[in-house]
DRENFILO-300833 format. One line per 2 residues: for each residue x, y, z of C-alpha. Coordinates in steps of 0.05 Angstrom, whole numbers, plus 32768, in hexadecimal, padded with zeros to 4 digits. Example, Ala and Ser with C-alpha at 12.3 -4.5 7.8 and 13.67 -1.06 7.14 Angstrom:
BEGIN
80F6 7FA6 809C ~ 8111 7FEB 808F;
END
This chain:
BEGIN
86FF 91B6 86AA ~ 871D 9171 8685;
8731 9138 86B2 ~ 877B 9120 86B1;
8789 90CD 86BC ~ 87C6 90B0 86DC;
87F0 9072 86BF ~ 881E 904A 86EE;
8837 9002 86DA ~ 8871 8FDB 86F8;
888D 8FA6 86CC ~ 88AB 8F6E 86FA;
88C5 8F27 86E8 ~ 888B 8EF4 86F2;
8860 8EFC 8727 ~ 883C 8EC3 8747;
87F1 8EB6 873C ~ 87DB 8EB3 8775;
87F3 8EFD 8789 ~ 87D3 8F22 874C;
878E 8F1E 876C ~ 87A4 8F3C 87A6;
87D6 8F6C 8799 ~ 8793 8F92 8763;
8774 8F97 87A0 ~ 87AC 8FB3 87BC;
87B4 8FE7 878F ~ 8769 8FF6 8782;
875F 9008 87C2 ~ 87A5 9022 87DA;
87A0 9055 87A3 ~ 875B 9066 87B7;
876D 906A 87FD ~ 87A6 909C 87F4;
8787 90C7 87BC ~ 8745 90CE 87E4;
877D 90EE 881D ~ 879E 911C 87EE;
875A 913D 87E4 ~ 8757 911F 87A2;
8710 910D 87A2 ~ 86EF 90E5 8769;
872B 90CA 8750 ~ 8717 9088 872E;
8747 904E 8730 ~ 874A 900E 870F;
878A 8FDA 8716 ~ 8792 8FA6 86E1;
87D5 8F6B 86DF ~ 87F7 8F3C 86B8;
8820 8F08 86D3 ~ 8860 8F42 86C8;
8839 8F81 86D3 ~ 880B 8FA3 8707;
87F0 8FD8 86F0 ~ 87C2 9019 870B;
87A2 9048 86E6 ~ 8776 9083 8708;
8741 90B6 86D7 ~ 8721 90F0 86F3;
8757 910F 870F ~ 876B 915D 8710;
87A5 917C 86FA ~ 87B3 919E 873A;
87A0 9189 8787 ~ 876C 91AD 87A4;
8783 91D7 87DC ~ 8773 91B5 881F;
8774 91C1 886A ~ 8799 918C 889B;
878F 9190 88E6 ~ 87D3 916D 8902;
87D4 9159 894B ~ 880E 916D 8978;
8821 916C 89C6 ~ 87F6 9166 89FE;
87CE 919A 8A20 ~ 87FD 9197 8A56;
8832 9198 8A36 ~ 8824 91D4 8A0A;
8808 9209 8A42 ~ 8819 9215 8A7F;
87EE 9226 8ABD ~ 87DA 9264 8AAE;
87C8 9250 8A5F ~ 8806 9271 8A44;
8827 9243 8A05 ~ 8863 9223 8A1B;
88A4 921C 89E9 ~ 887A 91D3 89DB;
8840 91F2 89B9 ~ 886D 9226 89A0;
889B 91F8 897E ~ 885C 91D1 895B;
8844 920B 8947 ~ 887D 922A 8924;
8888 91E1 8908 ~ 8845 91E7 88E5;
8848 922C 88D2 ~ 880E 924A 88F6;
880A 927C 8931 ~ 8813 9261 8974;
87CC 9281 8985 ~ 87AC 9256 8951;
87B3 921B 8973 ~ 8777 91F5 8989;
876B 91B9 89BD ~ 874D 917D 89A2;
8741 9135 89B9 ~ 877D 910E 89B5;
877D 90BC 89BE ~ 87A1 90C4 8A06;
877F 910A 8A16 ~ 8780 9151 89FF;
87B0 916A 89CC ~ 87BD 91A8 89A8;
87AB 91A5 8960 ~ 87BF 91D8 8928;
879A 91E8 88DA ~ 87CD 91EC 88A4;
87B7 9202 8871 ~ 87D2 91D4 882F;
87D9 91F7 87E3 ~ 87C3 91C2 87A8;
8805 91A8 878D ~ 880C 9194 874A;
87EA 9141 8742 ~ 8826 9129 8721;
8844 912D 8762 ~ 8811 910E 8790;
880B 90D9 8762 ~ 8859 90CF 8767;
8854 90D7 87BA ~ 880B 90AB 87BC;
8831 9070 878A ~ 8866 9065 87A9;
8847 9062 87F3 ~ 8813 9036 87CA;
8851 8FFE 87AA ~ 8871 8FFB 87F6;
882C 8FE4 8814 ~ 8820 8FB2 87E9;
882B 8F6B 880C ~ 882D 8F21 87EE;
8832 8EE3 8803 ~ 8882 8EE0 87F3;
88AF 8F11 87E1 ~ 88F9 8F13 87BE;
892E 8F3A 87BE ~ 895F 8F50 8787;
89A3 8F77 876E ~ 89C0 8F90 87B6;
8987 8F7C 87D9 ~ 8973 8FBE 87E4;
8928 8FB8 87D2 ~ 88FA 8F7A 87E4;
88B5 8F76 87BB ~ 8892 8F33 8799;
88C6 8F3A 875A ~ 88F1 8F61 873D;
88E2 8F9E 871F ~ 88FF 8FA8 86D7;
88DC 8FF1 86C0 ~ 88AB 9022 86DC;
887A 9045 86B3 ~ 8856 9081 86D2;
882F 90B7 86A2 ~ 8800 90EB 86AC;
87D4 9117 867D ~ 878F 9129 8667;
877C 9100 862A ~ 87C7 9100 8611;
87FF 90E5 864A ~ 882D 9124 864C;
8851 9120 8685 ~ 8877 90E7 86A6;
8869 90E3 86F7 ~ 88AB 90EB 8718;
88A7 90AC 8743 ~ 88DE 9080 8753;
88C5 9031 876D ~ 88F5 9001 8786;
8937 901F 8770 ~ 8916 9031 8728;
8901 9077 870F ~ 88BE 9078 86E7;
88CB 907D 8693 ~ 8897 9088 8668;
8899 9048 8642 ~ 8891 8FFB 864A;
889D 8FC1 861F ~ 8870 8F87 8605;
8868 8F47 860F ~ 88AE 8F23 860D;
88A6 8EF9 85D2 ~ 886B 8F14 85B0;
8883 8F54 85AE ~ 88BD 8F74 85E0;
88D0 8FB3 85BE ~ 88C9 8FEF 85F0;
8883 9014 85E1 ~ 888B 905F 85F7;
884C 907A 8607 ~ 8858 90CA 8619;
882D 90E9 85EA ~ 87FA 90B1 85E7;
87AA 90B8 85EF ~ 87A3 90A0 8633;
879C 905E 8654 ~ 8778 9047 8617;
87A3 904F 85E5 ~ 87DC 902C 8620;
87AF 8FF2 861B ~ 87AA 8FE9 85D4;
87F5 8FF3 85C4 ~ 8802 8FB5 8603;
87C7 8F91 85D4 ~ 87EB 8F96 8599;
8832 8F85 85B8 ~ 8814 8F44 85D2;
87EF 8F5F 861E ~ 87B2 8F50 8632;
87B4 8F74 8680 ~ 8767 8F66 868B;
875A 8F29 86B5 ~ 871B 8F1C 8698;
8724 8F23 8654 ~ 8766 8EF2 865B;
872D 8EC2 867B ~ 8709 8EC5 8636;
8732 8EBF 860C ~ 8751 8E7D 8632;
8701 8E6D 863C ~ 86F8 8E74 85EB;
8737 8E52 85D0 ~ 872E 8E14 860C;
86E8 8E0A 85EF ~ 8701 8E07 85A7;
8734 8DD9 85BB ~ 8706 8DA3 85DC;
86DA 8DAD 85AA ~ 8707 8D95 8572;
8710 8D4C 8594 ~ 86C7 8D4D 85A3;
86D2 8D5D 85F4 ~ 86C2 8D91 8623;
86E8 8DB3 8650 ~ 86E0 8D9C 8696;
86C8 8DD0 86CB ~ 8701 8DEF 86EC;
86FA 8E37 8705 ~ 8728 8E41 873A;
8764 8E1A 8709 ~ 874F 8E4F 86C9;
8752 8E86 86F9 ~ 879A 8E77 8713;
87AB 8E69 86C1 ~ 878F 8EB4 86B8;
87CA 8ED3 86E4 ~ 87FD 8EA5 86C4;
87FF 8EC7 8678 ~ 8800 8F01 8659;
87EE 8EED 8615 ~ 87C1 8EB0 8622;
87D1 8E72 85FE ~ 87AD 8E30 85FA;
87C2 8DF3 85DA ~ 87B0 8DA1 85DF;
87CF 8D6A 85F0 ~ 87C8 8D21 85F0;
87D7 8CF2 8625 ~ 87CE 8CA4 8611;
879C 8C7D 8612 ~ 87B6 8C4C 8649;
87AB 8C7E 867A ~ 8760 8C80 867D;
8763 8C3C 86A5 ~ 8779 8C66 86E6;
8745 8C85 8718 ~ 8729 8CC4 86F0;
8743 8CE7 8730 ~ 8792 8CDB 8725;
878F 8CF0 86DE ~ 8770 8D31 86EF;
879D 8D40 872B ~ 87DB 8D31 8702;
87C2 8D62 86CF ~ 87A1 8D95 86FB;
87C8 8D9D 8731 ~ 880C 8D88 8712;
8809 8DA6 86D1 ~ 87D7 8DD5 86E2;
87B0 8DBE 869D ~ 876A 8DC0 868E;
8754 8D80 8686 ~ 8718 8D5F 8650;
86E3 8D39 865B ~ 86BC 8D0E 8629;
866F 8CF2 8638 ~ 867D 8D08 8682;
86BF 8CDB 868B ~ 870B 8CF7 8676;
8726 8CF1 8638 ~ 876C 8CEB 8621;
877E 8D37 861B ~ 878B 8D71 863D;
879A 8DB8 8632 ~ 87DB 8DDD 8640;
87D7 8E32 8648 ~ 8818 8E57 8631;
8823 8E97 863A ~ 882F 8EA7 85E4;
87FD 8E9C 85AF ~ 8819 8E5F 8587;
8840 8E26 858D ~ 8866 8E1F 854A;
888A 8DE9 8556 ~ 8864 8DC7 8587;
88A0 8DCA 85B5 ~ 886C 8DD9 85F3;
8841 8DA2 85DD ~ 886A 8D70 85DC;
888B 8D84 861F ~ 8845 8D85 8643;
8833 8D41 8626 ~ 8878 8D23 863C;
8876 8D39 868E ~ 8822 8D29 8685;
883D 8CDF 8670 ~ 887A 8CDF 86A0;
8841 8CEC 86DC ~ 8810 8CC6 86C4;
8843 8C8A 86B8 ~ 8859 8C92 8705;
8808 8C90 8713 ~ 8807 8C57 86F3;
8840 8C36 8713 ~ 8829 8C4B 875C;
87DE 8C31 874A ~ 87F6 8BF0 8736;
882B 8BE4 877B ~ 87ED 8C08 87A7;
87B8 8BD0 878F ~ 87EE 8B94 8799;
87C0 8B9B 87E7 ~ 8785 8BAE 8801;
877C 8BEF 8821 ~ 8770 8BCF 886C;
87B1 8BB5 886B ~ 87DB 8BEF 886F;
87B7 8C0E 88A9 ~ 87E7 8BE7 88D4;
881C 8C1E 88B4 ~ 87FE 8C55 88D7;
881F 8C3C 8918 ~ 885A 8C5A 88F8;
8848 8C9E 88E1 ~ 8841 8CDB 8905;
880B 8D02 8904 ~ 8825 8D33 8936;
8868 8D2E 896A ~ 8835 8D39 89A2;
87F9 8D21 898B ~ 8816 8CE0 8975;
8805 8CAC 893A ~ 87DA 8CAE 8904;
87C4 8C5E 8924 ~ 87C0 8C8A 8961;
878A 8CC4 8938 ~ 8764 8C91 8915;
874D 8C6B 8953 ~ 8741 8CAC 8973;
8713 8CCD 8944 ~ 86F2 8C7B 8931;
86DF 8C85 8984 ~ 86D1 8CD0 896F;
869C 8CB7 8935 ~ 8679 8C84 8963;
866A 8CBC 8997 ~ 8650 8CEB 895D;
8625 8CBE 893D ~ 8601 8CA9 8978;
85F5 8CF0 8996 ~ 85EA 8D03 895A;
85A4 8CD4 8958 ~ 85C4 8CC0 890B;
85B2 8C7E 88F5 ~ 85ED 8C6E 88E2;
8616 8C2B 88E0 ~ 8646 8C1B 8918;
8662 8BEE 88F3 ~ 866D 8C16 88B6;
8689 8C46 88DA ~ 86B6 8C27 88FF;
86D8 8C0D 88BB ~ 86CF 8C4E 88A1;
8700 8C78 88DA ~ 872F 8C34 88D0;
873A 8C3F 888C ~ 873A 8C88 8887;
8787 8C91 888E ~ 879E 8C4D 8871;
87A5 8C7E 882D ~ 87E4 8CA7 884E;
8811 8C70 8844 ~ 8808 8C60 87FB;
8833 8C67 87C2 ~ 87FA 8C91 87A7;
87F4 8CC4 87D6 ~ 883E 8CC2 87E1;
8840 8CDC 879D ~ 87FE 8D07 8790;
87F2 8D23 87DF ~ 87BC 8D48 87BE;
879B 8CFE 87B9 ~ 879B 8CEF 8807;
874D 8CD3 8815 ~ 873E 8CD4 87D5;
876B 8CA5 87C4 ~ 8759 8C7A 87FD;
8716 8C7E 87EA ~ 871B 8C5E 87A5;
8740 8C21 87C0 ~ 870F 8C19 87F2;
86DF 8C17 87B8 ~ 870F 8BE9 878A;
8710 8BBC 87D5 ~ 86CC 8BB5 87D1;
86C1 8BDD 8810 ~ 867D 8BF5 881C;
866D 8C34 87F4 ~ 8655 8C53 883D;
869F 8C46 8853 ~ 86C6 8C56 880C;
86A1 8C92 8806 ~ 86AE 8CA9 884D;
86F4 8C96 8844 ~ 86F7 8CBF 87F9;
86CB 8CFA 881A ~ 86F2 8CFF 885E;
8714 8D41 8846 ~ 86DB 8D66 8824;
86C4 8DA0 8831 ~ 86FC 8DCF 8840;
86E2 8DFA 886D ~ 86A4 8E1A 884A;
86BA 8DFF 8808 ~ 86AA 8DC3 87E0;
8671 8D85 87E1 ~ 8661 8D6B 8823;
8671 8D21 8833 ~ 8648 8CEA 8815;
860F 8CCE 884A ~ 861E 8CD2 8899;
8651 8CA4 889C ~ 8681 8CCC 8878;
8664 8D0E 889F ~ 8670 8CEE 88E0;
86BA 8CDB 88D6 ~ 86C5 8D1B 88A9;
86AC 8D41 88ED ~ 86D2 8D11 891B;
8719 8D19 88FD ~ 8710 8D65 88FF;
86FC 8D6C 893F ~ 8738 8D41 8961;
8761 8D60 8933 ~ 8747 8DA4 8958;
8748 8D84 899F ~ 878E 8D6D 8995;
87B5 8DA8 897F ~ 8793 8DD1 89A6;
879E 8DA1 89DC ~ 87EB 8DA6 89CE;
87E3 8DEA 89CB ~ 8803 8DEC 898C;
87FE 8E33 895D ~ 87B9 8E46 8957;
8799 8E6F 891E ~ 87AC 8EBE 8933;
8798 8EF1 88F6 ~ 87A9 8EDB 88BA;
87D0 8EA4 88D6 ~ 87B3 8E57 88DA;
87E7 8E29 88C9 ~ 87BF 8DF2 88D9;
877E 8E06 88AA ~ 8760 8E03 88F0;
8727 8E36 88D9 ~ 8718 8E0C 88A0;
870F 8DD2 88C0 ~ 86DD 8DED 88FB;
86BA 8E0C 88BF ~ 86B9 8DCB 889C;
869A 8DA7 88DB ~ 8662 8DE1 88EC;
8653 8DDB 88A3 ~ 8653 8D87 8897;
8624 8D8A 88D2 ~ 85F6 8DC0 88C5;
85F0 8DA3 8880 ~ 85FD 8D56 8883;
85D3 8D5F 88B8 ~ 85F5 8D45 88EF;
85D7 8D5F 8935 ~ 8610 8D49 895B;
861D 8D74 899C ~ 865A 8D99 898A;
866E 8DB6 89CA ~ 8661 8D73 89F0;
868A 8D4C 89AF ~ 86C9 8D7B 89B3;
86CA 8D77 89FC ~ 86CE 8D22 89F5;
8703 8D31 89B9 ~ 872E 8D5C 89E6;
8725 8D2E 8A1C ~ 8742 8CF4 89FA;
877C 8D1E 89EE ~ 8780 8D2E 8A1E;
876C 8CF2 8A50 ~ 8740 8D19 8A72;
876D 8D4A 8A92 ~ 8783 8D85 8A5F;
8783 8DC6 8A69 ~ 8736 8DE5 8A75;
8758 8E27 8A58 ~ 8766 8E0A 8A15;
8723 8DDF 8A14 ~ 86FF 8E24 8A1C;
872E 8E43 89E5 ~ 8713 8E06 89C1;
86D2 8E10 89C3 ~ 86D1 8E56 89B7;
86FD 8E4A 897B ~ 86C0 8E21 8969;
8686 8E4A 8982 ~ 86AB 8E87 8957;
86AE 8E56 8912 ~ 8661 8E42 891E;
8654 8E92 892E ~ 866F 8E97 88E0;
8648 8E60 88C8 ~ 860C 8E7B 88E0;
861B 8EC3 88CB ~ 8635 8EB2 887F;
8611 8E68 8869 ~ 85D2 8E78 8892;
85D3 8EBA 8884 ~ 85AF 8ECF 88C6;
85C3 8F16 88E0 ~ 85FC 8F15 8919;
85D0 8F2F 8954 ~ 85A3 8EF0 893A;
85E7 8EC2 893F ~ 8601 8EDB 897E;
85B2 8EDC 8999 ~ 85BB 8E8B 8992;
85F4 8E80 89A2 ~ 85ED 8EA5 89E9;
85B6 8E6D 89F8 ~ 85DF 8E34 89E1;
8601 8E1C 89A6 ~ 8627 8DDB 898F;
85EB 8DB5 8963 ~ 85F2 8DD0 891E;
85A6 8DC9 88FE ~ 8580 8DDC 8941;
85B6 8E1E 8948 ~ 85A8 8E2A 88F2;
855D 8E1C 88FE ~ 855A 8E4C 8944;
8580 8E89 8918 ~ 8556 8E81 88E2;
8516 8E7E 890D ~ 8527 8EBB 8932;
853D 8EDE 88F3 ~ 84F2 8ECC 88DD;
84C8 8EEC 8915 ~ 8506 8F1A 893F;
84E6 8F58 8912 ~ 84A0 8F48 8937;
8494 8F86 8959 ~ 8481 8F63 8996;
84CE 8F57 8999 ~ 84E9 8F97 89A0;
84C7 8F94 89E7 ~ 84DE 8F49 89F7;
8520 8F61 89EC ~ 852A 8F92 8A1B;
84FF 8F6C 8A52 ~ 8528 8F2B 8A46;
856C 8F51 8A4C ~ 8552 8F70 8A9A;
853F 8F25 8AA6 ~ 8587 8F11 8A98;
85A2 8F4B 8ABA ~ 857B 8F40 8AF9;
8589 8EED 8AF9 ~ 85D3 8F04 8AE8;
85DA 8F2E 8B25 ~ 85B1 8F1A 8B5B;
85AE 8EC6 8B4A ~ 857B 8E94 8B3C;
8552 8E9D 8B84 ~ 852B 8E6A 8B9C;
84E2 8E5C 8B83 ~ 84AC 8E58 8BA6;
8466 8E6D 8B89 ~ 843D 8E77 8BC6;
8466 8EB8 8BD3 ~ 8454 8EC9 8B8B;
8411 8EF0 8B9C ~ 8415 8F2A 8B71;
83EF 8F27 8B34 ~ 8423 8F3B 8B06;
844F 8F08 8B1C ~ 8416 8ED3 8B1A;
8408 8EEA 8ADC ~ 8453 8EDF 8AC6;
8453 8E98 8AE5 ~ 8415 8E86 8AC4;
8437 8E9F 8A82 ~ 8479 8E7C 8A91;
8459 8E39 8A98 ~ 842F 8E3B 8A59;
8476 8E4C 8A36 ~ 8499 8E1A 8A55;
8467 8DED 8A38 ~ 8469 8E0B 89F9;
84AF 8E0F 89E5 ~ 84B7 8DCA 8A07;
848F 8DB3 89CC ~ 84A2 8DDF 8992;
84E8 8DCB 89A4 ~ 84D0 8D85 89A6;
84B9 8D91 895A ~ 84EB 8DC2 8944;
84BC 8DF6 8932 ~ 84E4 8E2E 894D;
84B9 8E69 8937 ~ 8481 8E47 8960;
84B2 8E44 899E ~ 84C9 8E90 8998;
847B 8EAA 8989 ~ 846D 8E81 89D0;
84A4 8EAE 89ED ~ 8488 8EF0 89D4;
844D 8EDA 89F8 ~ 8477 8EF2 8A34;
8483 8F39 8A22 ~ 8441 8F51 8A42;
844A 8F2F 8A84 ~ 8491 8F3D 8A8D;
8483 8F89 8A77 ~ 844C 8F8E 8AB1;
8479 8F5C 8AE0 ~ 84B5 8F90 8ADA;
8480 8FC7 8ADF ~ 8461 8FB1 8B20;
8485 8F82 8B41 ~ 84D0 8FA1 8B68;
84F8 8F64 8B66 ~ 8533 8F7B 8B94;
8501 8F7E 8BD2 ~ 8514 8F84 8C18;
84F4 8F3A 8C1D ~ 852C 8F05 8C0B;
8503 8ECB 8C0A ~ 84D6 8EF9 8BE1;
8515 8F14 8BB9 ~ 8527 8EC6 8BA7;
84DC 8EB2 8B8F ~ 84DB 8EED 8B5F;
852A 8EDF 8B49 ~ 8515 8E96 8B3D;
84D8 8EAE 8B16 ~ 8509 8ED8 8AEB;
853B 8E99 8ADE ~ 84FD 8E6D 8ACB;
84ED 8EAB 8A94 ~ 8541 8EA1 8A88;
8540 8E54 8A75 ~ 850C 8E54 8A51;
851F 8E8E 8A1C ~ 855B 8E6F 8A1B;
853F 8E2F 89FF ~ 853E 8E4D 89BB;
8569 8E91 89C8 ~ 857E 8ECF 89EE;
8557 8F08 89D3 ~ 857C 8F39 8A00;
85B2 8F35 89CB ~ 857A 8F5B 8990;
8576 8F92 8990 ~ 853A 8FB4 899F;
8523 8FDE 8962;
END
């Protein structure tokens, strides 16, 4: 039997670029789930989009939906039957509503207890009818960063919809699917590119999705994001080569530009040579962030050209080119003026103005923040044992926020930190200082380069921890679900990454406590402090499972023992990952779980070696004493694999101990001595990992 296909297209006003990748995925997964629920197994779903269209293609469809069975649950058993088992009116009414006999009802487990259920036989329907319902449900369920209403306000969607196309057929589209979306009944046609070929395109009778795509392409519309990207890249390279340049790599901007057009057009504009005297970061930010233009480089430096993308094949009167050049020139003129104004005074002279600039209404000014960051950075450097010149660190903290009061950052807020670093370099500050100022906001979470040097690492960690501690202490809105108004997750992930990779071996738990105490004068809410530590711990776990790529149970075993010194946490996790598949660790995990349970329930006891006389407990004591020395030596040399293998030697003595010795005996002193021995076992294990968290395989 030939398979059918379905085509759905919503033609809208311009959809924001940031919404399109997500909505394509929602359309694909939404249709897949709904079609599977409808019994249309094997249907192949693909989703496409342009700045004006949302498109779904479904292939491998039958003409008729298969017959199905559906289980429907009804009232609780207590309400459905009397004490003698007779059906109540509730059971009779439920059976009648489902079209089944009351004696065919069954009892099944429900979420809140036993309920009655009926199995309905559902005859298959024509697939176009099913598709109409599926389309309506999936489109209604779409969510966007922002929506709008139009007309009389009865519909809400990302943008007003002007046309709906919905067709079905085998090899040829022969049926218009009777769907109504957002107040518009589906038609059998669509429209081409509004400049290239805005006329209506009739598709009823056309040869499937391939014909639809070919006709749109002829009408100036490329629906494939990957194809549009390839066109943009090819045109951009060609225009760059014409002037002896290269396109500066910018995958994030290119991905956005792909979503802004239906017909990818690229044109080259020029900027005045005098603007090349500005710092390149200013040039790039002006062209990239403010005009979404690709930057051209020559011999590694910004060239006096840019590439703009337009949604049309040409610019016959050069109006688009001149418009972009005019706007770029105006923005760069402003930048040159602000740069000249700022350079009339050294960056350090601006620090005093931070006392008038509020960081947060509950946390005071940026001057106060700079002071606390400086103290915290000093603590970080000291506890990490890092070779950092304290004078350079203090100077970097003093200058870090000074650019917030410059004219350049006032006009180009994307350049905060970067501008400060540039000005500090021009002022002749030490390289470690200006780089620390420049790099203070990188990385953003797990993405981006690390700060250059340990001074920058210490400043970046201190700044983020102060922000985290301050906002937790102030009881501000904290991350919940997808909401994170202060980007605290990214801040905490950046802290974990910097400490792990710089590396910076400070104890995050201790430093976070110090940061919290600084923000609360030592009298903060312990519940909020605990929440801060839990938040940081979860980000550390995320780093271990994603960046360090260890198994979740490995990360849990490491963190459950102790956490916070990121280089050590990563090394312990990787060491445990390397050895825990060895056969001995299966029995070790079980034995240590018993150790933790006993010590946790009965306490650590009182150690008295004279009371430990049985062979099994003497053997365990000797093995623990040896393991303590070996683990101490291994940790001192960061040989975590060796340390874990030393723990593995405790497997056999522990097994004999639990077989031959009754720990919870009647003799109170002996019981305390045996528990104290197990407490020593627990302590030596927790130097490395809580292996009870590992599954016994």
